[in-house]
Legacy VTK file of the C-alpha trace (Angstrom):
# vtk DataFile Version 3.0
C-alpha trace
ASCII
DATASET POLYDATA
POINTS 202 float
-4.930 10.915 22.908
-5.937 7.251 22.834
-4.949 4.617 20.264
-7.434 2.867 17.956
-6.424 -0.249 16.011
-8.668 -1.530 13.227
-8.568 -4.723 11.207
-9.753 -4.117 7.628
-11.283 -7.169 5.906
-14.582 -8.079 7.548
-14.255 -5.313 10.134
-14.171 -2.086 8.155
-15.616 -3.876 5.119
-18.545 -6.297 5.034
-16.451 -8.945 3.265
-12.793 -9.649 2.577
-11.225 -7.611 -0.226
-8.066 -9.640 -0.898
-9.641 -12.312 -3.113
-11.641 -9.890 -5.294
-8.496 -7.831 -5.894
-6.475 -10.874 -6.919
-9.225 -11.889 -9.331
-9.463 -8.324 -10.633
-5.748 -8.169 -11.445
-5.106 -11.735 -12.637
-5.595 -12.658 -16.278
-7.202 -15.898 -17.401
-3.930 -17.066 -18.927
-2.105 -16.632 -15.607
-4.861 -18.448 -13.760
-4.541 -21.385 -16.132
-0.740 -21.358 -15.924
-0.715 -21.378 -12.115
-3.625 -23.786 -11.617
-1.412 -26.902 -11.083
-0.134 -25.218 -7.913
-3.160 -23.180 -6.961
-5.853 -25.866 -7.148
-4.184 -28.322 -4.714
-3.480 -25.422 -2.354
-7.126 -24.355 -2.490
-8.217 -27.882 -1.652
-5.937 -27.905 1.395
-7.246 -24.476 2.394
-10.872 -25.598 2.108
-10.038 -28.634 4.237
-8.492 -26.258 6.798
-5.115 -27.946 6.391
-3.527 -24.781 4.991
-4.174 -21.645 7.090
-5.060 -18.356 5.458
-1.805 -16.769 6.641
0.069 -19.350 4.519
-2.372 -19.355 1.632
-2.288 -15.605 0.986
1.488 -15.341 0.368
1.317 -18.288 -2.030
-1.582 -16.790 -3.965
0.119 -13.387 -4.013
3.290 -14.881 -5.440
1.410 -16.678 -8.211
-0.713 -13.619 -8.973
1.855 -10.809 -8.846
5.366 -12.100 -9.567
6.852 -10.201 -12.495
4.045 -7.667 -12.790
4.780 -3.963 -13.092
4.324 -2.127 -9.814
2.741 0.931 -11.398
0.121 -1.257 -13.112
-0.852 -2.961 -9.834
-0.915 0.376 -8.002
-3.189 1.837 -10.689
-5.400 -1.230 -10.349
-5.443 -0.631 -6.596
-6.659 2.946 -6.974
-9.410 1.815 -9.328
-10.328 -0.991 -6.920
-10.767 1.494 -4.057
-13.279 3.509 -6.042
-15.122 0.720 -7.836
-15.199 -2.087 -5.263
-14.095 -1.136 -1.746
-16.346 1.918 -1.673
-19.356 -0.410 -2.031
-18.376 -2.645 0.880
-17.503 -0.218 3.677
-19.434 -0.662 6.908
-21.155 2.505 8.094
-20.490 1.548 11.714
-16.763 1.341 10.942
-16.605 4.710 9.220
-18.541 6.307 12.059
-16.215 4.792 14.666
-13.106 5.951 12.787
-14.532 9.459 12.573
-15.424 9.308 16.269
-11.839 8.448 17.186
-10.469 11.164 14.904
-12.826 13.751 16.411
-11.450 12.848 19.854
-7.914 13.347 18.587
-7.045 9.660 18.824
-4.336 7.981 16.783
-5.955 5.585 14.291
-4.025 2.695 12.724
-5.422 0.112 10.306
-3.634 -3.243 10.695
-4.382 -5.730 7.938
-3.202 -8.800 6.047
-4.663 -7.204 2.929
-2.398 -5.571 0.351
-0.795 -2.156 0.178
-1.753 -1.837 -3.501
-5.266 -0.805 -2.498
-4.987 -0.136 1.231
-2.435 2.649 0.797
-4.665 4.832 -1.401
-7.723 3.926 0.675
-6.071 4.850 3.981
-5.020 8.212 2.576
-8.634 9.096 1.813
-9.473 8.698 5.520
-6.241 10.091 6.921
-5.387 6.988 8.959
-2.082 5.197 9.473
-1.526 1.784 7.932
0.276 -1.468 8.671
-0.394 -4.146 6.066
1.073 -6.828 3.827
3.366 -5.071 1.340
4.354 -6.408 -2.063
8.114 -6.154 -2.641
9.869 -5.041 -5.800
10.628 -1.689 -7.382
9.650 -1.633 -11.047
8.526 -5.243 -11.169
7.039 -7.134 -8.254
8.851 -10.133 -6.798
5.584 -11.678 -5.639
6.984 -11.773 -2.090
5.983 -9.722 0.947
8.371 -7.198 2.476
7.485 -8.020 6.077
5.499 -11.224 5.704
1.772 -11.730 5.985
0.421 -9.179 8.472
-1.886 -11.413 10.471
-2.019 -13.132 13.862
1.031 -12.363 16.017
2.599 -10.223 13.280
-0.166 -7.671 13.730
0.706 -7.194 17.375
4.448 -7.122 16.728
4.191 -4.437 14.050
1.931 -2.293 16.234
4.397 -2.584 19.109
7.187 -1.556 16.737
5.243 1.472 15.518
3.638 2.678 18.745
4.772 3.153 22.318
1.732 1.519 23.904
2.593 2.860 27.344
1.985 6.382 26.044
-1.764 5.780 25.693
-4.290 5.774 28.507
-6.704 3.619 26.515
-6.240 1.392 23.482
-9.183 0.304 21.350
-8.910 -2.677 18.983
-11.476 -3.892 16.449
-11.369 -7.259 14.690
-13.569 -10.040 13.372
-11.622 -13.349 13.315
-9.070 -15.380 15.254
-6.356 -13.726 13.127
-7.068 -10.565 15.133
-6.702 -12.180 18.567
-3.127 -10.985 19.131
-4.118 -7.476 18.076
-7.004 -7.429 20.528
-4.790 -8.502 23.418
-2.966 -5.163 23.118
-6.144 -3.251 23.876
-8.009 -2.090 26.950
-11.219 -2.039 24.888
-11.530 -5.155 22.713
-14.202 -5.399 20.024
-14.942 -8.551 18.009
-17.510 -8.213 15.217
-18.417 -4.840 16.698
-19.312 -6.309 20.081
-17.341 -5.306 23.163
-15.812 -8.553 24.444
-13.366 -7.242 27.029
-12.712 -3.946 28.754
-10.079 -2.927 31.273
-9.497 0.422 32.925
-6.314 -0.534 34.732
-3.836 -1.082 31.893
-0.341 -1.478 33.263
LINES 1 203
202 0 1 2 3 4 5 6 7 8 9 10 11 12 13 14 15 16 17 18 19 20 21 22 23 24 25 26 27 28 29 30 31 32 33 34 35 36 37 38 39 40 41 42 43 44 45 46 47 48 49 50 51 52 53 54 55 56 57 58 59 60 61 62 63 64 65 66 67 68 69 70 71 72 73 74 75 76 77 78 79 80 81 82 83 84 85 86 87 88 89 90 91 92 93 94 95 96 97 98 99 100 101 102 103 104 105 106 107 108 109 110 111 112 113 114 115 116 117 118 119 120 121 122 123 124 125 126 127 128 129 130 131 132 133 134 135 136 137 138 139 140 141 142 143 144 145 146 147 148 149 150 151 152 153 154 155 156 157 158 159 160 161 162 163 164 165 166 167 168 169 170 171 172 173 174 175 176 177 178 179 180 181 182 183 184 185 186 187 188 189 190 191 192 193 194 195 196 197 198 199 200 201
């Protein structure tokens, strides 16, 4: 058994899914109410003064604080069927199936949200590490384990998996936020191109 680690947004899908989901679940009144905070943050983000790993938790807080968990989870299931299903890369689905046919362990590691990634991952039978919204009946707007990007991706994988137990580790990503994840692998893929390969993993 080998280990296969997949980023989601831009790797398994042809575009990021976080922003469309936030828009899908956020009413016009909430957008107006939060605009005094959101608009300056968006300007900083566009100017590359506010990194995505900081922007996402802020947007999530503004979008989800106080909302009922069951409503957001229902929205997530609908989002999987109506939106995500239209943006899945065929190459990604084929590679996941290839790993599963070999008996490999497949883990999706993403900064995207559990509200839609949990039901999506179940349809493919893959494991999942992602940004999780906290709160039981009503959401706090905060993340349980922080934004799952950059170094956090690697740390969570190391906490979940004994990497020494695998002869080969494959990792698939598409941005700099996946760099730490790729460093765990013997077979590193960026935008579906093999960028590094090692057969002597210590």
